[in-house]
N, C-alpha and C positions, 0 to 999 in steps of 0.2 A: 259891512260884514254880512248882515242879512241879506242885502242884495245880491252878494257873491255866493252864499249859500243857496238862495233861490235860483240863481243862474246854473249852478253847478248840477243841482238835483232837477233841473227842469225836466218834466214828463215829456216835453218834445224831443229831446235828445235822448233820452233812455228807453223810449216805449215807440212802437208803430202807432198809428192813428186809431184811437178807441181803447188803448189801454193806459192805465196809470199804477201809481203805488199801491193803490187800494187792491189792485188784483194780486198783488204778492203779500197781502196780510193774511195771517192763520185765522181761519173761522173756526170758532169754538165746537161746532158740532159736525166737523170735516174730518174725514180720516187722512186727508192730504196734508202733510207738514211741508211748509214752504221755507226756503231759507231766508234768515234775517240778518242785515248787515252786522248788528252786534254779535252774532254768533262767532264771527271770526276775530273779534278783539282779543279773545283769549290766546291767539297764535302767538302773539309777542311773548306771553308768559311761558308758552310751549317752548318757544325759542330759547329763552333763558334757562328753562329746565334742560333743554339738550346740551346746552354748554356745561352745565354741572354734569350730566351724564356722559358726556364726551371726555371730561377731564378725569373722571373716576375710571371709565372703561380704559383710558389710555394709561393710567398709571397702575391700574391692578391687572390688567389683561394685556395690553398691545406692548407694552415695554419689556416685561417678562417674556413674552412670546419672541419678541424681536432680539432680545439678548441670547436667547435659546438657540436661534437660527443664525447668529452671528452678524446681525446688523450693526453697521459701525456707529459708534458714539465719539464725538470730537471733543476733547477737554478745551475749552475756550479761554484764552488769557484774559485775566481781569484789566479792564480799562479804567484808570483813574479819571474820574469825572473832571471835565474841562469845559467851561462855557464857550471859550473862544474857539477850541479846536472842534468841539461839537457843532458849533454854528458854521464853520468852514466845512465840514464833512456834510452837513445838510445842504449846503449851498452848491459845493463843487462835485462832490462824491469821489469818483475815481480819477477825476481831473485836477486834483488838488495840488500836482507836482509843481505847476508854474507859481503857486502861491506859498510854497515853503518858506522861503527867505522872509516874508513879510510876517508869517506864522512865528518865525523863531524870534523875531524882534518883538512881537507882541506877548509872547508868554515866557520869555527869558529861558526857553528850552534849547537844546542843541538840535541841529538838523536830524542826527540820528534818533534822537529821542521823539521828534515830530513824526518822522517816518514811521517809527515802531508804533506809536500812539495810533496813528491811521491804519497801519497793518492789522492791528488787534481790533481796531473799531470795525473794520470791514469784514473781518472773521466772524463778529458777532451777528452780522446780518445774513451771513451765508448759512442756510440751513443744512445740518448734517443728515447722514442717511437715516437715523432714528426719528428726527424730527418730519422727515417726508413719509417714512414708513407709518409713523402715527397718524398722519393725516390721511394717507391711503387707506389705513384700515379702518378709520371711522367712516370714510365715504363707502368703503365696501360693505361694511355691516349695514349701514342705513339703506342704501340703494338695492342691496340683495333681499333685505326684510320687506322694504316697501315694495318691490316688484312682485314677490311672492304673495303678500298681503293683498295688492291690487288684483292679481290674478283671482284669488280666492274670493274676494269681494264682488268682483264684476262678472264672474263666471256664469251666474244665474240671471244676470241682468239682460234684457233684450236688447238694449243698444250696444253691449259689447259685440253682438253678432250682426245686427242691422243697424247702420248708422242713423236710419230714418227717425228711430225711436228716441234719438237726441233731441228731436224738435217736435215730435208728434205730440199734441197736447199742451205745448208751451202756452202759457207760462205756468199753468198747473202740474208742474212735474214734481212727484212725490221725492222728497230727501229722507231716506231712511238714516237710523243711527250709525249703521256701519259706513254709509257714504259721508256722513258729517264728520266722522272721526278721522276716516281717510283724508279728507280736504284739510281738517285742522291740523293733523300731523305734518302732512306735506308742506303746508304754509309755515308751520313752526320750524321746520328744518331749514327751510330757505331763508327765514330770519335768521337762524343760527349761523347759515353760511353768510350772511351780510355782516353779522357781528364779527366773525372771525377772518374777514378779508385782510384787515391789517396784519393779523399775527400769522396767518397761514403764509406757506411759500409763494412768493410772487413769480408768475411766469410771463411771458412776452403776451400771452392772451389775456392779461389781467383785464385789460378794458372791456374785451368781449364777455368775460365772466361776470363783470359788473352788470353790463346790460343785459346779459342773460339772466341774472338774479332778479334784477328790477324788472324786467318785462314779465318773468314767470309771477313774481309776486302781484303785479298789476292784473295779470291774467287770472289769477286765482281769486282776488278780490272781485273782479270784474264779473267772472262767471256766477261766483256765487251771489253777487248782488241782483242779478237780473235772471237767476235761475238757468243759466248755462252749465249747470253742473254735469249733466251726462256727458257732454262733449268735454267738458274739463277734465273728467276722470280719464278717458282715453289718451288725452294730451300727457297728463302725469305718468300713466303706465308706459306709454311709448318712450318717454324720456328716461325712465327708470331702468329700461331693459337692456341698456348697453354699458351704462356707467360702472357697474360693479366688475364687468371683465376687465376694463382698463385699470381699476384700482387693484384687482388681483393681479395683473401683469406687473404693476410697479412693485407691488409687495414682494413678489418673486424675483424681481430685479435687485430690490435692496437685500434680499437674502442670499443672493448669488445663485439662484436656481434659475439658470438661463435657458434651459430647455422647457421648464415649465412657463416661463415669462413668455417664451415665444409662442407656446400653445395657448396661453390665456389671451395674448396680443391678436393671434389669428381668430380666435373665437370672437373678440371684441369687434375686429373689422368686420366680419361675416355679420354679426348681430347689428351693429352700427349701419351697415348698408341697407339690412332689411327693415330695420325699424325707422331711422332717420330719413333715409333716402328712397324708401319703399312704401311702408306703411303710412308713416306721417302725411306725405303728400297725397298718395292714392286713396287713403282712407279718411284721414282728418281733414286736409284742405279740401278735398273734392266735396265732402258733406258741407263744409263751412261756406263754400264759394257757389256750389251749384244745388246741391239736395235741399239745403235749408229753406230756399224760396218756394218750395212746394208746400211749406207749412207756414212760414213767418212772412210777412211783409217786410220791406227794406226800411231800415231806420239808422240814425247817425251812430248810436252807440254800437250797433252790431258792426257797422264798418270800421270803427275803431278797433273792435274786439278782433276781427279778422285780420286786419293789418298788423296786430301784435303777434299773431300766429303766423305772419308771413315773415316777420321780423326774426322769429325763432328758425324759421327754414333758411333764411340767409346765414345766420350764425352755423347752421348745421353744415352749408356749403362751404364756409371759411374752415370750419374744423375738418372737413372732410379732405381738403387740401394738405392741411397740416399732417394729418394721419397718413395721407399718401406719401408725403416727404418722409415720415418715419420709416413706413415700409420700404421705399425706394432705398433709403439709406441702408437698410438692412440688406437688401438684395446686392447693392453695389460695394459696399464696405464691410459688410457684416456687423455693423453697430446699431443698436436700437436706442440710440440718445433721443430723448424728447425734444423735439424741435421748439416747443415752446419755452423751454428753461433758458434762463441766461447763461451765457458763456462761462463766467467766472464760477458761478455755482457747480455746474456740470465739471468744469475743470478740478475743482476743489475736490 
C-alpha cells in the first residue's frame, strides 16, 4: 500500500521539473492561500446536505407549484412483493412474455395474474410528469443560482477577462474564500447528482451522464489538488450557462405551457452553441492547449487534466446531435419529444 501511495503521488507525475508538493504548502507569513487536498473532503458532506435540501424543496415548494399548474400525477397500483416474479422482471424486463408459462408454474398464479403483476411493476419504474417536473425544478434552481453566483464571484477576477492569468504565477495562485466556497458547493452538487443517478429518471444518455459526472468530479479534484483552480472556475461557469434553460423548457412542457417551452428551448439552443461549442473550445481549450505553455512546462498530470477537458468536449458534441434531433423533430413534426427518453416512458 505504501508503494502504491508513493507511486500515485509521485512528484514526477504531478509536477514539472523543479517543483514538488512543498511548493503547494501554505506558509505562515504569506498572504497567499494555496489549496489543500483535505479542503475538498467536505464536499461529500455537502452532497448529502444537498440531498436533504432537495427533498425539502421538492416537498414544500415544487410539488405544490406543480399541482397548481396542473402537472400530472399518476396513481400507481400497488404490487404484492413476489421474489420469483421480481427476479424475472430484473432479468427479462419487457421481454418476459416468453417466460410467462414457466412463471405460472413456479408461482401457482394464473397467466392473467402474472401479466397484471408485470404491468403494475413496469408502471412503478415509469416516472410520471410530477417526478420529472421535480427533477427539472431542482436542476433549474441550482444551475441558475450557481451561474449567477459564478458571474458575481468571477466578475472582478483578472482570469475571467484574460485567460493568461489562469497560469501566470502558477503554482502560487491565491485561492480566496469565495472561490473556495464556489468550488466546494459545485463539487458537493455533483456528488449529489451521483447519489441520485439510480433514483432519477433514466434516459438513453444515462452512460454519457455517468461519464460526465465522473469526469467533472475528477477535474474538480484534479484542479484543486495542483492549483489549476482559475481555469477550473471558467469550466464550471461555462457548463452552468445553458443547463437551466433546458430545465426551464422541460418544466414548461410538463405544465402544458407549450409556447413558453419552445421559447426556453430556443434560448437553450442559442446559449448551448455559444457556451459549449463556442466559448469552451475557443477560450478554455485554447488556453489549456496553447497559451498554458508560455507559463508552465509540460508534465504528465497536466496532459491527463487536458485530456479530461477534451472528453467533456466530446460529450458536448454528442449532446449537440441529440439537441439537433429535437429541433429537427419540432420543425418536421411539430413535436418536441426529448430523444434521450425511453419510448415507453414518453408513450405513457
